[in-house]
N, C-alpha and C positions, 0 to 999 in steps of 0.2 A: 609600470605599477611594480613596485615587491612583491617577493612568495608570501612576507608577513601581509602585508596590502589586498589580495590572493587571497590570501587562508581569510582574513580578517571577514572579507567582501562576502565569500562563499559563507560564512559563519553566519550572517547579518540576512542571509538569502533562507537558510535553513529555519532561523529563527522564525522569519519573514511565512512560510512555509507550514511549520510546525503551528504558527497560531491560527492557519486557514482550516487544519485540520482537526484543531482546541475544539470546537462546538460538537460536530459529532461524534469526539470521540469520548467526549464527557454522555452524553446521548449516552450512547453505546453503557458505559458504566451502567448509567440510572438502567439501563435495560437488564442488562445483567446480573445487576442488584436482585429485582423484582423478578427474575426467572430463575435463578438461582435454588429459593427452596422445593419449586416444584420436579427440578430438573435431578434435584440429588432425590427425591422420592423415586423419582422413574429410576435412578440407576439403583436406589437399596432392591427393585422391587427383581430386579434381574440379579443381584447379590453382588453388585458392583458399587467403589467406594472411590471419589476422587476427593485423592487427599491434594493439603495446600499448595504443593507445587504446582500439581497440574492444573488446579484450579486459577494460580495466578498466571500461568503460562496461559491458561485460556482465554482469559483476561485481555493480559495481551493482546491478543490478535484478534481478539472482536475490535476490540478497541482501534486498533493497528486497521482491520478490516471498514470500520465506519471514520478511519481518518485520509483511508485511499482514498475510499468514495467519497468525501465530500471536496476533495484535492482535482481528483479526476473528470467527474460526472454531473459537475456544477457549469456554470462556466466562469471564468477566470476573476478572479476578485470575489466570487459571491457571497463568500462569507466571513469578508472583511467586514468590521465596525461601522468605518466611513460608508461603504457601498448600502449598506442596512440606513443607516443614518438620511441618506439620502433619498432611497426608497419610500421611508417612512416621512420626507416631508415633501414629494411628490414629484421630484425632482427628476431623476432618472427610474427606469424602469426594475423592478425587484428581477424578473428578467429580460436581460437586452435581447433587441432583436436579430436575428441572423441575416446576413447580408450572403445569401446562396451567389452568388458572382466570386466574393474574395473567397470563399470557402473551397470554390471548384480550382482556383487558380491556385489555392494555398493548398490540396491535394497533395501529400508526396507520395509514391506508390513506386519512386526508385530505392530499391536497398544500397544501404551504406552513403550513401550521399551524402546524409545530414552530419554522419558517424564521422567521415570524412575532414567536413568541414568542423567538426570539436574541436582537431589541433591548430585554429588558424585566430579563436579569442577564446580568452574566460569564459568567457557567458556560454558558448553552445557548449564549451567542455564540462560547465555545470550539469548543465541539463542532461548531457553523455551520462555522468556520470551517477545523478539525480534517479534519471529512470532504469537506473544497475540498481541502485539500493535500496529504491523504495520497495523495489519488488525480490529483497534477501528474506523476508518473513513471511511470504509465498511461499517459497521452498523449505523454509529455516520448518514455522511453526507445528502445520500440517503431521512432517513428518515426526518434531518431535514429539506431538500429543498423540497420534493415532497408531498403533501399529501396520505393521503392512505398508506403510510406503513406502516408496521408492523413488529413484531419480528420473523414471520417465512420466512419473506421474509427474511430480515440481515441475518436468518440462512442458509435460500437456495443461496443468492447473495454469504457470503463467503466462501461455499462449493462447488460451481462451479467454483469461482475463483480459490480457492486453487487450488481443481482438477487438472483447466487448465494447471495453474504453472508446479507442480508435474510434470503432464508429459509432459508439452514443456522441463523441465530443464534435463529429460533423455536422452534428443536429444541433450542435447548443454553442456552436460558433468556437470555437477550439478546435486549433490544427490535428490534423490527421496526417501522421508520418507512421509507413511500414516500418522506418529503423527505431521508431517506440519500442515495437513489438518485438524486434529485436533485442535489443537492447533487453526489456522486462524481462526476455524470458530467459534471456542470460545470467540475469538476476534473480529469478529465480530459480535456474540450476546452479548457481552459485551459494543462493544461501540452504539448499541441503546437500550442499558440499561441509559446508559450515557444520550442519548437524550431523555428518556425517564425521566430521573433525571431532567432534564434541565426545561421539557417544564412542568413539574409541578412546579418546584419552579419560572419560569419565563414565565407564556403561552405569555403575552404581547412580548413580546424580541421574544418566540420561531414564533409567529406567523410572525414577519418582514422577516423571510424567504422564504417565502411561496408571486410565484406571487400575484398582488393584479388587482380586476378588475381597468380599469381605473376611473376615477372621484375618485376613494377611499380613 
């Protein structure tokens, strides 16, 4: 497989997983719009205003969180259209049964075992990079949108969210892997680093993503 073939293959996988995230992201968009007026009224009562830059960033973060949930805390392929069509026809259950013997066999609690395997094949490498990249927003957006966010908070958020996801996945027939926690946490920390770089290069732009006092 050439480098171009590998990149195209990675692109196809990214599009597939983006499609899995889309239904929940659209639902989050609808909820965000419904809650927008009362949220702004509460901010106004506190003498604050959330401008368009912050609203745009907050919307992206809310949609990402919904997409992350769709991709991680539901059975594999749950949001695929073919799966729903098959379930509605009664051919397959909407929530597949869990084989506990397989879950126990595939439980991976040895650190770095899967990470080392990533260098032996493109699929495991893709999963490693995806586990890092998917958690970039966990470190980036909170620091961008809320004052007082520090690197250790990004690390802690990445660690706790990833642990929660891996715990849930064990009970829904998904793989549970300590290396995913390591990679997700690293991704959140790198996301905070990306925010720190953005703030250093464009401090005035970064400030637009915070709530401002009314009249400022």
